[in-house]
Legacy VTK file of the C-alpha trace (Angstrom):
# vtk DataFile Version 3.0
C-alpha trace
ASCII
DATASET POLYDATA
POINTS 132 float
-1.036 -26.197 4.386
-0.240 -22.517 4.064
-2.559 -19.933 5.581
-3.749 -16.869 3.659
-0.933 -14.571 4.787
1.686 -17.074 3.667
-0.086 -17.607 0.332
-0.093 -13.861 -0.325
3.567 -13.596 0.704
4.544 -16.413 -1.690
2.579 -14.837 -4.546
4.308 -11.491 -3.976
7.709 -13.174 -3.874
6.977 -15.079 -7.088
5.734 -11.931 -8.836
9.107 -10.222 -8.606
7.467 -6.954 -7.533
9.172 -5.355 -4.554
7.512 -5.044 -1.168
8.369 -1.336 -1.252
6.326 -0.833 -4.405
3.401 -2.826 -2.999
3.263 -0.909 0.292
3.444 2.380 -1.617
0.539 1.289 -3.824
-1.477 0.178 -0.768
-0.585 3.229 1.313
0.643 1.120 4.247
3.986 0.557 5.974
6.377 -2.369 5.586
5.760 -3.605 9.167
2.024 -3.667 8.446
2.376 -5.901 5.406
4.748 -8.217 7.266
2.148 -8.525 10.053
-0.445 -9.355 7.387
1.811 -12.184 6.165
1.450 -13.762 9.633
-2.376 -13.592 9.630
-4.337 -16.803 9.075
-7.167 -14.933 7.357
-7.039 -11.692 5.433
-9.599 -9.131 4.366
-10.902 -9.849 0.854
-10.412 -6.205 -0.218
-6.769 -6.319 0.887
-6.148 -9.564 -1.003
-7.959 -8.252 -4.087
-5.861 -5.075 -4.086
-2.594 -7.020 -3.827
-3.810 -9.259 -6.651
-4.416 -6.190 -8.801
-0.952 -4.829 -8.064
0.928 -8.050 -8.803
-1.464 -9.357 -11.476
-2.396 -12.520 -9.576
-5.782 -14.224 -9.076
-5.906 -15.395 -5.454
-9.313 -17.052 -5.857
-7.528 -20.174 -7.128
-5.072 -20.219 -4.195
-7.576 -20.350 -1.351
-9.090 -23.823 -1.243
-11.452 -23.683 1.736
-15.088 -23.758 0.466
-16.120 -20.440 2.009
-12.953 -18.741 0.741
-13.136 -20.038 -2.808
-16.576 -18.490 -3.230
-15.286 -15.006 -2.347
-14.514 -12.734 -5.308
-10.899 -11.939 -4.384
-9.934 -10.594 -7.779
-12.260 -8.901 -10.195
-12.092 -9.151 -13.971
-10.241 -5.812 -13.917
-7.069 -7.571 -12.802
-7.107 -9.797 -15.888
-7.145 -6.745 -18.134
-4.414 -5.311 -15.929
-2.195 -8.283 -16.761
-2.440 -7.498 -20.459
-1.838 -3.822 -19.780
1.258 -4.530 -17.696
2.996 -5.959 -20.742
2.441 -2.701 -22.592
2.958 -0.351 -19.653
4.849 -1.483 -16.525
3.453 1.417 -14.477
0.434 0.587 -12.344
-2.296 3.124 -11.662
-2.176 4.928 -8.326
-4.587 4.117 -5.511
-7.671 6.303 -5.605
-8.568 8.547 -2.701
-11.494 6.390 -1.575
-9.326 3.261 -1.482
-6.666 5.092 0.492
-9.185 6.373 3.021
-10.664 2.884 3.473
-7.212 1.376 3.946
-6.085 4.218 6.205
-9.132 3.849 8.441
-8.722 0.103 8.800
-4.976 0.420 9.400
-5.522 3.143 11.972
-8.023 0.911 13.723
-5.581 -2.018 13.701
-2.797 0.226 15.011
-5.064 1.505 17.765
-6.055 -2.054 18.657
-2.376 -3.042 18.881
-1.624 -0.087 21.161
-4.601 -0.919 23.356
-3.502 -4.538 23.738
0.064 -3.450 24.532
-1.279 -1.036 27.157
-3.396 -3.771 28.748
-0.424 -6.132 28.853
1.752 -3.451 30.466
-0.986 -2.752 33.003
-1.266 -6.455 33.875
2.508 -6.673 34.321
2.420 -3.635 36.611
-0.365 -5.186 38.668
1.671 -8.374 39.044
4.740 -6.386 40.166
2.780 -4.296 42.683
0.405 -6.893 44.121
2.121 -10.123 43.119
0.382 -13.305 41.986
-2.652 -14.412 43.987
LINES 1 133
132 0 1 2 3 4 5 6 7 8 9 10 11 12 13 14 15 16 17 18 19 20 21 22 23 24 25 26 27 28 29 30 31 32 33 34 35 36 37 38 39 40 41 42 43 44 45 46 47 48 49 50 51 52 53 54 55 56 57 58 59 60 61 62 63 64 65 66 67 68 69 70 71 72 73 74 75 76 77 78 79 80 81 82 83 84 85 86 87 88 89 90 91 92 93 94 95 96 97 98 99 100 101 102 103 104 105 106 107 108 109 110 111 112 113 114 115 116 117 118 119 120 121 122 123 124 125 126 127 128 129 130 131
């Protein structure tokens, strides 16, 4: 069974919308979205936003009971699907959405740097003092 990151990746691939366009809409980098594809569980807001961009309802894709009850895609995305036929241009991300995404991505980046620093420190300790 596919985990959430893989489900989102498949949906994006099937949509035909480029990763470049999606990361621009989300205000994130390509490496960030590829890391998200490896995650077992994803933030509902992130999944909802991708669903709005590609016009996909992820609520039907996640089958675990606690996931299926989450409102991944609002009714706005359904109206978006009808609008995309008329106008292929999607609306830009609002400032509040960008700031929320930026803050969470900055926190994730900081967490990654912290973990890398701890790993480097542990390796240094092993080199200096050796295994016990």
